[in-house]
C-alpha positions as CSV (number, residue, x, y, z in Angstrom):
1,X,50.3,55.2,-14.5
2,X,51.9,52.5,-12.7
3,X,52.4,48.9,-14.2
4,X,49.9,46.5,-12.6
5,X,52.3,44.0,-11.6
6,X,56.2,44.4,-10.6
7,X,58.4,45.0,-13.7
8,X,61.9,43.5,-13.6
9,X,64.5,46.3,-14.8
10,X,68.2,46.9,-14.9
11,X,70.0,49.8,-13.5
12,X,73.4,51.0,-15.5
13,X,75.5,52.6,-13.0
14,X,78.6,54.8,-13.2
15,X,80.7,57.1,-11.5
16,X,84.0,58.9,-11.2
17,X,84.0,61.5,-8.8
18,X,84.3,59.7,-5.3
19,X,82.9,56.6,-7.1
20,X,82.6,53.5,-4.3
21,X,80.8,56.3,-1.7
22,X,78.6,57.7,-4.6
23,X,77.7,54.3,-5.7
24,X,77.2,52.9,-2.3
25,X,75.1,55.8,-1.5
26,X,73.2,55.3,-4.7
27,X,72.1,51.9,-3.6
28,X,71.2,53.0,-0.3
29,X,68.8,55.5,-1.5
30,X,67.4,53.3,-4.4
31,X,66.9,50.1,-2.2
32,X,64.2,52.5,-0.3
33,X,61.8,52.8,-3.4
34,X,62.5,49.6,-5.6
35,X,63.4,45.8,-5.0
36,X,67.1,45.5,-5.5
37,X,67.5,41.8,-6.6
38,X,71.1,41.6,-7.6
39,X,74.7,43.4,-8.5
40,X,76.6,42.5,-11.6
41,X,80.3,42.7,-11.0
42,X,81.7,46.3,-11.4
43,X,84.8,47.5,-13.4
44,X,87.1,50.1,-13.2
45,X,87.1,51.5,-16.7
46,X,88.4,54.6,-18.8
47,X,86.4,57.5,-19.4
48,X,85.0,58.2,-22.4
49,X,85.9,61.1,-24.7
50,X,88.1,62.5,-21.8
51,X,91.3,60.7,-20.9
52,X,92.2,63.0,-18.6
53,X,89.2,62.4,-16.2
54,X,89.6,59.7,-13.5
55,X,88.7,56.4,-14.4
56,X,85.3,55.1,-13.8
57,X,83.4,52.5,-11.9
58,X,80.8,50.8,-13.9
59,X,78.3,47.9,-13.2
60,X,74.6,47.2,-13.6
61,X,71.6,46.3,-10.9
62,X,68.7,44.1,-11.3
63,X,65.6,45.8,-9.8
64,X,62.0,45.0,-9.5
65,X,59.6,48.4,-9.6
66,X,56.0,49.0,-9.8
67,X,57.2,52.7,-11.1
68,X,56.8,53.2,-14.9
69,X,59.8,53.9,-16.7
70,X,59.2,57.5,-17.0
71,X,58.6,57.7,-13.1
72,X,61.7,55.6,-12.5
73,X,64.0,57.3,-14.7
74,X,62.7,61.3,-13.9
75,X,61.1,60.9,-10.3
76,X,63.7,58.4,-8.9
77,X,66.8,58.0,-10.9
78,X,67.3,61.4,-11.5
79,X,66.4,62.8,-8.2
80,X,69.1,60.3,-6.4
81,X,71.5,61.7,-9.2
82,X,70.6,65.3,-8.2
83,X,70.6,64.5,-4.4
84,X,74.6,62.9,-4.8
85,X,75.6,66.3,-6.4
86,X,75.5,65.0,-10.2
87,X,75.0,68.1,-12.0
88,X,73.9,67.9,-16.1
89,X,75.4,69.8,-18.4
90,X,75.6,69.9,-22.4
91,X,78.9,67.9,-22.2
92,X,77.9,64.0,-22.1
93,X,81.4,63.1,-21.2
94,X,81.7,65.5,-18.0
95,X,82.6,63.9,-14.7
96,X,79.8,62.7,-12.5
97,X,79.4,61.8,-9.0
98,X,76.5,59.0,-10.4
99,X,75.3,58.2,-13.4
100,X,71.9,56.1,-13.2
101,X,70.2,54.7,-16.5
102,X,67.3,52.4,-17.3
103,X,69.0,49.9,-19.3
104,X,66.1,47.5,-19.9
105,X,62.8,48.1,-18.5
106,X,60.9,44.5,-18.9
107,X,60.0,44.5,-22.5
108,X,59.2,47.7,-23.0
109,X,60.5,49.5,-26.3
110,X,60.3,53.6,-25.6
111,X,61.7,56.0,-28.3
112,X,61.1,59.6,-27.2
113,X,63.1,62.5,-27.1
114,X,64.1,62.1,-23.5
115,X,64.0,58.4,-22.9
116,X,65.2,55.4,-25.2
117,X,64.4,51.7,-24.0
118,X,66.0,49.6,-24.0
119,X,69.2,52.0,-23.8
120,X,71.0,52.2,-27.6
121,X,74.4,52.2,-25.4
122,X,74.2,48.4,-24.6
123,X,75.3,47.5,-28.3
124,X,78.1,50.0,-28.0
125,X,79.4,49.9,-24.4
126,X,81.1,46.7,-23.1
127,X,80.9,48.5,-19.3
128,X,77.0,48.1,-20.1
129,X,76.6,45.1,-21.8
130,X,78.9,42.7,-20.0
131,X,77.5,43.5,-16.7
132,X,74.1,43.2,-18.1
133,X,74.8,39.7,-19.7
134,X,76.1,38.6,-16.1
135,X,72.7,39.4,-14.8
136,X,70.7,38.2,-17.6
137,X,72.5,35.8,-19.8
138,X,69.1,34.9,-21.7
139,X,67.8,38.5,-22.2
140,X,66.8,39.4,-25.6
141,X,66.7,42.9,-26.4
142,X,62.7,44.2,-26.5
143,X,63.4,46.2,-29.8
144,X,64.8,43.8,-32.0
145,X,64.8,40.5,-30.3
146,X,68.6,40.2,-30.4
147,X,70.1,38.0,-28.0
148,X,72.3,39.9,-25.7
149,X,75.1,37.1,-25.9
150,X,75.3,37.2,-29.5
151,X,76.1,40.9,-29.5
152,X,79.9,41.5,-30.3
153,X,80.2,44.1,-27.7
154,X,79.6,41.3,-24.9
155,X,83.0,39.6,-26.1
156,X,84.8,42.8,-25.9
157,X,86.6,43.1,-22.1
158,X,89.3,44.8,-23.1
159,X,90.0,48.0,-20.5
160,X,87.2,46.4,-18.0
161,X,89.3,45.8,-14.7
162,X,87.0,43.9,-12.5
163,X,86.6,45.0,-8.8
164,X,85.7,41.6,-6.9
165,X,85.9,43.4,-3.2
166,X,83.9,46.5,-3.9
167,X,81.3,43.8,-5.7
168,X,81.4,41.8,-2.5
169,X,80.4,45.0,-0.3
170,X,77.7,46.1,-2.9
171,X,76.2,42.4,-3.0
172,X,76.1,42.2,0.8
173,X,74.4,45.6,1.1
174,X,71.6,44.3,-1.4
175,X,70.9,41.4,1.1
176,X,70.5,43.7,4.1
């Protein structure tokens, strides 16, 4: 069932296999199906759990959609990941061509085995929390009402290297 009105959502984006190419391609595909309103700054970050891997590029996109959270995640985001060569394995720290996750979907709170909203990683991963804060400085997390800006994770910029030129290119593509 589709929401009656468009929903504001935030998509966490990451890649460490040809990241610039795959992030640009993911944005191009996503724009065909939802309204992409803005891009946060993208950051170069160290991989979690696998220091031998290539660095990641991470950021967040602000979108508007009439798709349900479940349809957005499984019918669109997972399809884009597959189209760009993402292979999901049991290794949650595996390298990836693209990773697209719903961080926040309106004011919905979902706790099901295959979907959790808002994304619990917001509270633990600066590469999600800080870009999200940039796009939604007044955001209160729907599950607890906590102000995103009050979370300690939003104060930790350790290991986040802003990519201004790449971010500018994404923002230009959003305008097109």
